[in-house]
N, C-alpha and C positions, 0 to 999 in steps of 0.2 A: 498352626501352617503359618512359614514366620517369611518375609520378606523377598527372604533369598529365593524360596522357593518356585519365588514367581519369577526368577529372572532371565531361563531360561524359556520357559516358556511362549506355546504358541497359538498366538491367539486369529480365530478366529471370525468371522461373523455370517450370518446368514447369507444367502446371493438374491433373497429375497428379501433383505434386508431396505427401506424405505430411503429414498432420500435427501428424509426431511432430516435424519441422522442422529434419528430416534431408534434407536437398536441396544441389544447385546454383544461381545462379544463370548465366545469362547475358547475356555482350550483347556488340555490333557496337560495333569499336571503329577508331579511327585507321588509316590507311592498311589496309584491308582487315585485319587483324587479327581472331579475334573473343577475350573476357579471359569467364575461369572460376575464380565463388572459392563459396566457401562461404555459405551463405544464414546461415548463426548469426553468420560471422562479417568481418562485410563488410566493418571498415577492415582486411584481415590481408591475405593474400598475393593475390597474381594470377597466375593461370599463364594465360598468352598462346599462341599458333596461328594460323600464318596459317589466312587461308581458307581454301586447299587441304585443309592435317592434317589442319581442322577439319571439310571434306565429308567425307572420307579414312573418316577416323572414324566420322560419325554415320552412311555404307554397312557402314563394319563391324557398325557397333549390327543396323542396323537387318537386312543377312545373316545373324545368329547367329551374326556370329565372334567373339562373349565370351562367356565362359558365366560363370555368378552360383554 
């Protein structure tokens, strides 16, 4: 992905985000990609995943696959 692919991204933050600003934002991108960024650093790096990768990650989170 290049920076122009992020120009029209609509970033969303969870309604469950903490007030301390320790959050991520997620956006649907072109060609079925998903972008993830730090909400405190909106001009910083963006991680990109295919929609299948992102879906697998979310399914694993919902199933308790990650310990905190």
